[in-house]
SENUMI-33353 format. One record per residue: residue in one letter; z negated, y, x negated of N, C-alpha, C, O, CB in turn. Coordinates in steps of 0.2 Angstrom, whole numbers, plus 5000, padded with zeros to 4 digits. Each point is the difference from the previous one (the first is absolute). Glycine has a CB too. Layout:
+------+------+------+------+------+------+------+------+------+------+------+------+------+------+------+------+
| type |  n_Z |  n_Y |  n_X | ca_Z | ca_Y | ca_X |  c_Z |  c_Y |  c_X |  o_Z |  o_Y |  o_X | cb_Z | cb_Y | cb_X |
+------+------+------+------+------+------+------+------+------+------+------+------+------+------+------+------+
|    A |    Z |    Y |    X |    Z |    Y |    X |    Z |    Y |    X |    Z |    Y |    X |    Z |    Y |    X |
...
+------+------+------+------+------+------+------+------+------+------+------+------+------+------+------+------+
end
This chain:
+------+------+------+------+------+------+------+------+------+------+------+------+------+------+------+------+
| type |  n_Z |  n_Y |  n_X | ca_Z | ca_Y | ca_X |  c_Z |  c_Y |  c_X |  o_Z |  o_Y |  o_X | cb_Z | cb_Y | cb_X |
+------+------+------+------+------+------+------+------+------+------+------+------+------+------+------+------+
|    X | 5215 | 4973 | 4951 | 4994 | 5005 | 5002 | 4995 | 4997 | 4997 | 4996 | 5004 | 4997 | 5008 | 5000 | 5012 |
|    X | 4995 | 4988 | 4991 | 4993 | 4998 | 4998 | 5000 | 4999 | 4992 | 4995 | 5001 | 4997 | 5003 | 4993 | 5014 |
|    X | 5009 | 5003 | 4987 | 4999 | 5001 | 4993 | 5001 | 5007 | 4995 | 4999 | 4999 | 4994 | 5004 | 4991 | 5010 |
|    X | 4998 | 5015 | 4999 | 4999 | 5007 | 4999 | 4991 | 5002 | 4999 | 4997 | 5002 | 4995 | 5015 | 5001 | 5012 |
|    X | 4985 | 4995 | 4999 | 4993 | 5001 | 5001 | 4997 | 4996 | 4995 | 4995 | 5003 | 4997 | 5005 | 5001 | 5015 |
|    X | 5001 | 4988 | 4987 | 4997 | 4997 | 4995 | 5001 | 5002 | 4993 | 4996 | 5000 | 4996 | 5004 | 4992 | 5012 |
|    X | 5006 | 5010 | 4991 | 5002 | 5005 | 4994 | 4995 | 5006 | 4998 | 4999 | 5002 | 4994 | 5014 | 4995 | 5010 |
|    X | 4985 | 5005 | 5001 | 4997 | 5009 | 4999 | 4993 | 4996 | 4999 | 4996 | 5001 | 4995 | 5012 | 5009 | 5015 |
|    X | 4990 | 4986 | 4994 | 4993 | 4997 | 4999 | 4998 | 4997 | 4994 | 4995 | 5001 | 4997 | 5006 | 4998 | 5013 |
|    X | 5004 | 4996 | 4987 | 5000 | 4997 | 4994 | 5000 | 5006 | 4995 | 4996 | 4999 | 4996 | 5010 | 4989 | 5007 |
|    X | 4998 | 5017 | 4997 | 5000 | 5006 | 4995 | 4992 | 5003 | 4999 | 4997 | 5001 | 4995 | 5018 | 5002 | 5008 |
|    X | 4983 | 4999 | 5003 | 4994 | 5003 | 5000 | 4994 | 4995 | 4997 | 4998 | 5001 | 4994 | 5006 | 5006 | 5016 |
|    X | 4995 | 4988 | 4993 | 4994 | 4995 | 4996 | 5002 | 4999 | 4994 | 4996 | 5001 | 4995 | 5001 | 4992 | 5015 |
|    X | 5010 | 5005 | 4989 | 4999 | 4997 | 4993 | 5003 | 5006 | 4993 | 4998 | 5000 | 4994 | 5005 | 4985 | 5013 |
|    X | 5000 | 5020 | 4997 | 5001 | 5006 | 4994 | 4996 | 5005 | 5001 | 4999 | 5004 | 4996 | 5012 | 4993 | 5001 |
|    X | 4987 | 5004 | 5010 | 4999 | 5007 | 5001 | 5004 | 5005 | 5000 | 5006 | 4998 | 4997 | 4985 | 4998 | 5000 |
|    X | 5008 | 5010 | 5005 | 5005 | 5007 | 5000 | 4996 | 5001 | 4994 | 4994 | 4999 | 4999 | 5009 | 5006 | 5013 |
|    X | 5001 | 4996 | 4982 | 5000 | 5004 | 4994 | 4999 | 5007 | 5001 | 5003 | 5002 | 5005 | 5003 | 4990 | 4991 |
|    X | 4992 | 5012 | 5001 | 4998 | 5007 | 5000 | 5007 | 5004 | 4999 | 5004 | 4998 | 4995 | 4984 | 4999 | 5001 |
|    X | 5012 | 5009 | 5009 | 5007 | 5003 | 5000 | 5002 | 5002 | 4991 | 4996 | 5004 | 4997 | 5001 | 5002 | 5019 |
|    X | 5006 | 4993 | 4983 | 5004 | 5002 | 4993 | 5004 | 5007 | 5000 | 5004 | 5000 | 5005 | 4997 | 4987 | 4991 |
|    X | 4998 | 5019 | 5001 | 5004 | 5005 | 5002 | 5006 | 5001 | 4996 | 5004 | 5004 | 5002 | 4987 | 5001 | 5001 |
|    X | 5010 | 4989 | 4991 | 5007 | 5000 | 4998 | 5003 | 4995 | 5003 | 5006 | 4999 | 4998 | 4991 | 5006 | 4991 |
|    X | 5001 | 4991 | 5015 | 5004 | 4994 | 5004 | 5000 | 5002 | 5008 | 4995 | 5001 | 5003 | 5001 | 4989 | 4987 |
|    X | 5011 | 5011 | 5011 | 4998 | 4999 | 5009 | 4998 | 4996 | 5003 | 5001 | 4994 | 4999 | 5005 | 5011 | 5001 |
|    X | 4992 | 4997 | 5005 | 4997 | 4993 | 5006 | 5005 | 4996 | 5002 | 5006 | 5003 | 5002 | 4985 | 5003 | 5002 |
|    X | 5008 | 4989 | 4997 | 5006 | 4995 | 5004 | 4996 | 5001 | 5008 | 4995 | 5001 | 5003 | 5008 | 4988 | 4987 |
|    X | 5002 | 5012 | 5012 | 5000 | 5002 | 5009 | 4993 | 4996 | 5003 | 4996 | 5004 | 5002 | 5019 | 4996 | 5000 |
|    X | 4985 | 4993 | 4998 | 4995 | 4997 | 5002 | 4993 | 5001 | 4998 | 4995 | 5001 | 5004 | 5014 | 4991 | 4997 |
|    X | 4991 | 5009 | 4994 | 4993 | 5002 | 4995 | 4997 | 5005 | 5003 | 4995 | 5001 | 5001 | 5009 | 4996 | 4988 |
|    X | 5002 | 5009 | 5011 | 4998 | 5006 | 5004 | 4998 | 5001 | 5005 | 4995 | 5004 | 5001 | 5012 | 4999 | 4995 |
|    X | 4996 | 4992 | 5009 | 4999 | 5001 | 5006 | 4992 | 4997 | 5000 | 4996 | 5003 | 5004 | 5017 | 4996 | 5000 |
|    X | 4985 | 4995 | 4992 | 4992 | 4997 | 5000 | 4997 | 5004 | 4998 | 4995 | 5002 | 5004 | 5006 | 4987 | 4993 |
|    X | 5000 | 5015 | 4998 | 4994 | 5005 | 4996 | 5000 | 5006 | 5007 | 4995 | 5001 | 5003 | 5009 | 4998 | 4979 |
|    X | 5002 | 5004 | 5021 | 4999 | 5004 | 5005 | 4995 | 4999 | 5006 | 4996 | 5005 | 5002 | 5014 | 4998 | 4995 |
|    X | 4991 | 4992 | 5004 | 4997 | 4997 | 5006 | 4991 | 4997 | 4998 | 4995 | 5001 | 5004 | 5020 | 4996 | 5000 |
|    X | 4984 | 5000 | 4991 | 4995 | 4996 | 4999 | 4994 | 5003 | 4994 | 4995 | 4998 | 4999 | 5013 | 4992 | 5005 |
|    X | 4996 | 5016 | 4993 | 4996 | 5004 | 4995 | 4997 | 5005 | 5001 | 5002 | 5005 | 5000 | 5005 | 4992 | 4994 |
|    X | 4986 | 5001 | 5008 | 4994 | 5005 | 5003 | 4999 | 5006 | 4997 | 5001 | 5005 | 5002 | 4994 | 4986 | 5002 |
|    X | 5003 | 5008 | 4989 | 4998 | 5005 | 4998 | 5006 | 5003 | 4995 | 4999 | 5003 | 4995 | 4989 | 4992 | 5006 |
|    X | 5019 | 5005 | 5001 | 5005 | 5002 | 4995 | 5000 | 5002 | 4993 | 5000 | 5005 | 4998 | 5003 | 4999 | 5011 |
|    X | 4996 | 4988 | 4988 | 4999 | 5003 | 4993 | 5005 | 4995 | 4998 | 5000 | 4999 | 4994 | 4988 | 5007 | 5004 |
|    X | 5017 | 4991 | 5004 | 5007 | 5000 | 4999 | 5000 | 4990 | 4998 | 5004 | 4996 | 4998 | 4999 | 5020 | 4996 |
|    X | 4992 | 4982 | 5009 | 4997 | 4992 | 4999 | 4998 | 4998 | 5005 | 4998 | 5003 | 5005 | 5000 | 4997 | 4986 |
|    X | 5001 | 4993 | 5008 | 4996 | 4997 | 5007 | 4995 | 4997 | 4996 | 5001 | 4995 | 4996 | 5008 | 5003 | 5014 |
|    X | 4984 | 5004 | 4992 | 4994 | 4997 | 4997 | 4998 | 4993 | 5004 | 5002 | 4999 | 5005 | 4993 | 5012 | 4992 |
|    X | 5001 | 4985 | 4999 | 4999 | 4993 | 5005 | 5000 | 5002 | 5006 | 5005 | 5000 | 5003 | 4988 | 4994 | 4989 |
|    X | 5001 | 5010 | 5012 | 4998 | 5001 | 5006 | 5007 | 5002 | 5005 | 5001 | 4997 | 5005 | 4986 | 5005 | 4991 |
|    X | 5016 | 5002 | 5001 | 5007 | 5002 | 5002 | 5006 | 4995 | 5003 | 5003 | 4999 | 5005 | 4994 | 5009 | 4985 |
|    X | 5002 | 4988 | 5003 | 5005 | 4994 | 5000 | 4997 | 4995 | 5006 | 5004 | 4999 | 5005 | 5000 | 5000 | 4982 |
|    X | 4989 | 4999 | 5013 | 4999 | 4996 | 5005 | 5001 | 5002 | 5008 | 5000 | 4995 | 5005 | 4993 | 5003 | 4986 |
|    X | 5007 | 5009 | 5010 | 5002 | 5004 | 5007 | 5007 | 4998 | 5000 | 5001 | 4998 | 5006 | 4991 | 5013 | 4994 |
|    X | 5011 | 4990 | 4996 | 5006 | 5000 | 5000 | 5004 | 4991 | 5003 | 5003 | 4999 | 5005 | 4994 | 5012 | 4985 |
|    X | 5001 | 4986 | 5005 | 5001 | 4992 | 5003 | 4996 | 4999 | 5007 | 5002 | 4996 | 5004 | 4997 | 4998 | 4982 |
|    X | 4996 | 5008 | 5015 | 4997 | 4999 | 5007 | 5007 | 5002 | 5006 | 5002 | 4997 | 5005 | 4983 | 5006 | 4990 |
|    X | 5017 | 5003 | 5003 | 5004 | 5006 | 5005 | 5006 | 4993 | 5000 | 5002 | 4997 | 5005 | 4995 | 5020 | 4990 |
|    X | 5006 | 4982 | 4998 | 5007 | 4996 | 5002 | 4999 | 4993 | 5002 | 5005 | 4997 | 5002 | 4999 | 5009 | 4989 |
|    X | 4990 | 4991 | 5009 | 4999 | 4993 | 5003 | 5000 | 5002 | 5007 | 5003 | 4996 | 5003 | 4991 | 4999 | 4988 |
|    X | 5002 | 5009 | 5012 | 5001 | 5001 | 5006 | 5006 | 5002 | 5004 | 5001 | 4999 | 5006 | 4989 | 5002 | 4991 |
|    X | 5013 | 5003 | 4998 | 5008 | 5001 | 5003 | 5005 | 4993 | 4998 | 5005 | 5000 | 5004 | 4994 | 5014 | 4993 |
|    X | 4999 | 4981 | 4998 | 5004 | 4994 | 5001 | 4998 | 4996 | 5006 | 5004 | 4998 | 5003 | 4997 | 5002 | 4985 |
|    X | 4993 | 4999 | 5013 | 4998 | 4997 | 5007 | 5001 | 5003 | 5006 | 5000 | 4996 | 5005 | 4993 | 5001 | 4989 |
|    X | 5009 | 5009 | 5007 | 5004 | 5004 | 5007 | 5007 | 4998 | 5000 | 5003 | 4998 | 5005 | 4991 | 5013 | 4993 |
|    X | 5009 | 4988 | 4996 | 5008 | 5000 | 5000 | 5000 | 4991 | 5002 | 5004 | 4998 | 5004 | 5000 | 5014 | 4985 |
|    X | 4993 | 4984 | 5007 | 4998 | 4992 | 5001 | 5000 | 5000 | 5008 | 5004 | 4998 | 5004 | 4989 | 4999 | 4984 |
|    X | 5001 | 5006 | 5014 | 5002 | 4999 | 5008 | 5005 | 5001 | 5004 | 5002 | 4996 | 5005 | 4989 | 5005 | 4994 |
|    X | 5012 | 5005 | 5000 | 5007 | 5003 | 5001 | 5004 | 4996 | 5001 | 5003 | 5000 | 5006 | 4995 | 5009 | 4989 |
|    X | 5003 | 4988 | 4999 | 5005 | 4994 | 4998 | 4998 | 4994 | 5004 | 5004 | 4996 | 5002 | 4996 | 5008 | 4985 |
|    X | 4995 | 4996 | 5015 | 4998 | 4993 | 5003 | 5002 | 5000 | 5007 | 5000 | 4995 | 5004 | 4991 | 5003 | 4987 |
|    X | 5009 | 5007 | 5010 | 4999 | 5003 | 5011 | 5007 | 5000 | 4999 | 5002 | 4995 | 5004 | 4988 | 5016 | 5000 |
|    X | 5016 | 4992 | 4992 | 5005 | 5000 | 5001 | 5004 | 4994 | 5000 | 5004 | 4999 | 5005 | 4994 | 5010 | 4991 |
|    X | 5002 | 4986 | 4998 | 5001 | 4993 | 5001 | 4998 | 4996 | 5005 | 5004 | 4995 | 5001 | 4995 | 5006 | 4991 |
|    X | 4997 | 5001 | 5011 | 4997 | 4994 | 5006 | 5004 | 5004 | 5006 | 5004 | 4996 | 5003 | 4981 | 5000 | 4994 |
|    X | 5017 | 5011 | 5005 | 5005 | 5000 | 5004 | 5006 | 4998 | 4999 | 5003 | 4997 | 5005 | 4992 | 5009 | 4997 |
|    X | 5007 | 4995 | 4992 | 5007 | 4996 | 4998 | 5000 | 4993 | 5002 | 5005 | 4997 | 5003 | 4996 | 5011 | 4987 |
|    X | 4993 | 4988 | 5008 | 5000 | 4994 | 5002 | 5000 | 4997 | 5007 | 5002 | 4995 | 5002 | 4994 | 5006 | 4988 |
|    X | 4999 | 5005 | 5015 | 5003 | 4999 | 5006 | 5007 | 5001 | 5003 | 5004 | 4996 | 5002 | 4985 | 5007 | 4999 |
|    X | 5012 | 5002 | 4997 | 5008 | 5002 | 5003 | 5005 | 4993 | 4997 | 5004 | 4997 | 5004 | 4994 | 5019 | 4994 |
|    X | 5002 | 4982 | 4998 | 5003 | 4994 | 4996 | 4999 | 4995 | 5004 | 5005 | 4997 | 5001 | 4994 | 5006 | 4988 |
|    X | 4994 | 4995 | 5014 | 4998 | 4994 | 5002 | 5005 | 4999 | 5009 | 5002 | 4996 | 5003 | 4984 | 5006 | 4988 |
|    X | 5013 | 5007 | 5011 | 5002 | 5000 | 5009 | 5006 | 5001 | 4999 | 5003 | 4999 | 5005 | 4987 | 5005 | 5001 |
|    X | 5014 | 5000 | 4989 | 5006 | 5003 | 5001 | 5005 | 4993 | 5001 | 5002 | 4997 | 4995 | 4994 | 5015 | 4999 |
|    X | 5007 | 4987 | 5013 | 5004 | 4994 | 5002 | 5007 | 5000 | 4999 | 5004 | 4996 | 5000 | 4987 | 5002 | 5007 |
|    X | 5010 | 5010 | 4992 | 5008 | 5000 | 5002 | 5001 | 5004 | 4989 | 5005 | 5001 | 4997 | 4998 | 5004 | 5023 |
|    X | 4992 | 4995 | 4978 | 5001 | 5003 | 4993 | 5003 | 5006 | 4998 | 5004 | 5000 | 4995 | 4996 | 4989 | 5004 |
|    X | 4999 | 5017 | 5006 | 5002 | 5006 | 4999 | 4994 | 5006 | 4996 | 5000 | 5006 | 4998 | 5008 | 4991 | 5015 |
|    X | 4986 | 4998 | 4987 | 4996 | 5005 | 4996 | 4996 | 5004 | 5004 | 4995 | 5003 | 4998 | 5013 | 4998 | 4994 |
|    X | 4993 | 4999 | 5015 | 4997 | 5004 | 5007 | 4997 | 4993 | 5004 | 5002 | 4994 | 5001 | 5008 | 5018 | 5000 |
|    X | 4982 | 4992 | 5000 | 4998 | 4994 | 5006 | 5000 | 5005 | 5005 | 4998 | 5006 | 4999 | 4995 | 4984 | 4995 |
|    X | 5010 | 5006 | 5013 | 5001 | 5001 | 5007 | 4997 | 4996 | 5005 | 4998 | 4994 | 4998 | 5011 | 5011 | 4999 |
|    X | 4992 | 4997 | 5008 | 4998 | 4996 | 5006 | 5005 | 4994 | 5000 | 5006 | 4999 | 5000 | 4990 | 5011 | 5006 |
|    X | 4999 | 4983 | 4995 | 5001 | 4994 | 5001 | 5000 | 4996 | 4994 | 5000 | 4994 | 4999 | 5007 | 5010 | 5010 |
|    X | 4992 | 5002 | 4984 | 5000 | 4995 | 4994 | 4993 | 4997 | 4998 | 4998 | 4996 | 4996 | 5012 | 5010 | 4999 |
|    X | 4985 | 4999 | 5009 | 4993 | 4998 | 4997 | 4996 | 4997 | 5007 | 5000 | 5002 | 5006 | 4999 | 5009 | 4983 |
|    X | 4997 | 4984 | 5009 | 4995 | 4998 | 5007 | 4997 | 5007 | 5003 | 4999 | 5006 | 4996 | 4996 | 4981 | 4999 |
|    X | 5003 | 5012 | 5010 | 4997 | 5006 | 5004 | 4993 | 5003 | 4994 | 4999 | 5006 | 4999 | 5006 | 4987 | 5015 |
|    X | 4991 | 5004 | 4985 | 4994 | 5000 | 4997 | 5002 | 5005 | 4994 | 4996 | 5005 | 5000 | 4999 | 4982 | 5005 |
|    X | 5010 | 5012 | 4989 | 5002 | 5002 | 4996 | 5004 | 5007 | 5002 | 4999 | 5006 | 4996 | 5000 | 4981 | 4999 |
|    X | 5004 | 5013 | 5010 | 5004 | 5006 | 5002 | 4996 | 5005 | 5002 | 5001 | 5006 | 4999 | 5008 | 4988 | 5005 |
|    X | 4984 | 5005 | 5001 | 4995 | 5004 | 5000 | 4998 | 5005 | 4995 | 5001 | 5006 | 5000 | 4996 | 4984 | 5006 |
|    X | 5001 | 5004 | 4988 | 4998 | 5003 | 4993 | 5005 | 5006 | 4995 | 4998 | 5005 | 4997 | 4996 | 4983 | 5002 |
|    X | 5013 | 5010 | 5003 | 5005 | 5004 | 4996 | 5001 | 5005 | 5006 | 5003 | 5004 | 4998 | 5004 | 4987 | 4994 |
|    X | 4991 | 5009 | 5014 | 5002 | 5006 | 5003 | 4998 | 5007 | 4998 | 5003 | 5005 | 5002 | 4998 | 4988 | 5005 |
|    X | 4994 | 5007 | 4989 | 4996 | 5006 | 4997 | 5006 | 5002 | 4994 | 4998 | 5006 | 4997 | 4986 | 4990 | 5007 |
|    X | 5021 | 5001 | 4994 | 5003 | 5001 | 4993 | 5007 | 5003 | 5003 | 5004 | 5003 | 4997 | 4990 | 4987 | 4994 |
|    X | 5007 | 5008 | 5016 | 5007 | 5004 | 5003 | 4999 | 5007 | 5001 | 4996 | 5002 | 5004 | 5007 | 4988 | 5003 |
|    X | 4999 | 5013 | 4989 | 4998 | 5008 | 5000 | 5004 | 5004 | 5005 | 4997 | 5004 | 5005 | 5001 | 4996 | 4982 |
|    X | 5009 | 4997 | 5012 | 5004 | 5004 | 5007 | 5001 | 4997 | 5006 | 5004 | 5002 | 5004 | 5004 | 5002 | 4988 |
|    X | 4988 | 4991 | 5009 | 5000 | 4997 | 5007 | 5006 | 4997 | 5002 | 5002 | 5001 | 5006 | 4990 | 5007 | 4997 |
|    X | 5012 | 4989 | 4992 | 5005 | 4997 | 5002 | 4999 | 4993 | 5000 | 5005 | 4997 | 5002 | 5003 | 5012 | 4995 |
|    X | 4987 | 4987 | 5002 | 5000 | 4993 | 5003 | 5000 | 4997 | 4992 | 4997 | 4996 | 4999 | 5011 | 5004 | 5016 |
|    X | 4995 | 5003 | 4981 | 5002 | 4996 | 4995 | 4995 | 5003 | 4994 | 4998 | 5006 | 5000 | 5016 | 4991 | 5004 |
|    X | 4984 | 4998 | 4991 | 4998 | 5004 | 4994 | 5003 | 4998 | 4994 | 5000 | 4995 | 4997 | 4990 | 5005 | 5007 |
|    X | 5013 | 5005 | 4994 | 5005 | 5000 | 4993 | 4997 | 5002 | 4994 | 4994 | 5001 | 4999 | 5016 | 5003 | 5008 |
|    X | 4994 | 4996 | 4989 | 4997 | 5001 | 4992 | 4999 | 5006 | 4998 | 4996 | 5001 | 4996 | 5010 | 4992 | 5000 |
|    X | 4996 | 5013 | 5007 | 4996 | 5007 | 4999 | 4994 | 5000 | 5003 | 4995 | 5003 | 4997 | 5014 | 5002 | 5003 |
|    X | 4990 | 4992 | 5007 | 4993 | 4998 | 5003 | 4994 | 4997 | 4995 | 4995 | 5003 | 4999 | 5013 | 4996 | 5011 |
|    X | 4995 | 4996 | 4988 | 4995 | 4995 | 4995 | 4998 | 5005 | 4994 | 4994 | 5002 | 4999 | 5013 | 4985 | 5004 |
|    X | 4998 | 5017 | 4994 | 4999 | 5005 | 4994 | 4994 | 5004 | 5001 | 4996 | 5000 | 4995 | 5016 | 5001 | 5003 |
|    X | 4987 | 5003 | 5007 | 4994 | 5003 | 5003 | 4994 | 4995 | 5000 | 4994 | 5002 | 5003 | 5014 | 5005 | 5003 |
+------+------+------+------+------+------+------+------+------+------+------+------+------+------+------+------+
end
């Protein structure tokens, strides 16, 4: 996902989004960028529209990076405390202070934090 965003950002910054040529069909990504960021609907992104697109895409990239870091952190916690190696954290596998913090993740109230609860 990060690679795709880097590619999109690079193509916007380095090449810009070319104007729409009626003889040549638009590629899906280019068309999506034009639909989203072409404010004056002239079929191309001018410098101001490109800057706005880059800002929006960088913001999205930061949000995705934060999400990835949070996900990695939760998996590190499970890996650290999962004594029986089943991928779930249950009573007796974590110290009481950690259990208290993880209790909010136990959506179904069974006392175990499983993979499906971590994905949420």
